[in-house]
C-alpha positions, 0 to 999 in steps of 0.5 A: 174291545178296549175297556174305554169303549164300553163307557162308565170306566173310571180312571181308577177302575181302569188302573185297578183292572190293568194291575190285574192284567185286564185291559179289554172286554174279553178279558174282563168277561172271562175273568168274571164268569162266576159270581165267586170270580167276580167277587174275587176280582172286585176284592183284588181290584178294590172296587165294589162287586156291584159296580164291577158287575154293572161294567161286566154287564155293559161289556156283555151288552156291547158284544151284541152286534149293532149295539154301540155305546149310545144304543147301550146307554139307551137300553140301560135307560130302559132297564135292559142292561144284559144280553139276557134281558135283551134277548127276551124283548119284543122287537116292536115294543122295544122299537116303540120305547126307544123311539119315545125315549129319543123323542124325550132326550134326543140322544141319536139322529136315528132310532133303530127300526124293528128289523134292526132290533130283531137282529139285536135280539137274535144276537143277544140270545147268542151272546147270552149263550142260553143263560137267563137272569135268576133275579140275584144277578147270578146267571144260570143255564137256560132249560131247553124244551124237550124236542117233542114240546 
């Protein structure tokens, strides 16, 4: 997906990323697989690492099938800005929160229903690839329960 389709990419950021041979979200995500790689790319492009990290999070959230630009923005308004966070949500609670947000802000004609959000949650778990947030922005492998548990 082109970087323009994830939103929040300034012309300066787009030009800096293009100079680093990054023109789409797959390249961006691949180039920032570790915190060290993200910092190195941010330094090379002359952008703040936190700003680049937010862009990467948005790109990863947009990888979830069904989460378009507007829904991604709505999720971010609810502080759900990574696939890892989305994968831990309760579909019913999130449907209610999105409905309330849309009633206040009128962002979309139709808010997603619980079944659609459940598919997002499943897709987010797949995109997250078994990773979880550590609270520092660093993602670590998620521990898997023992088969007997």
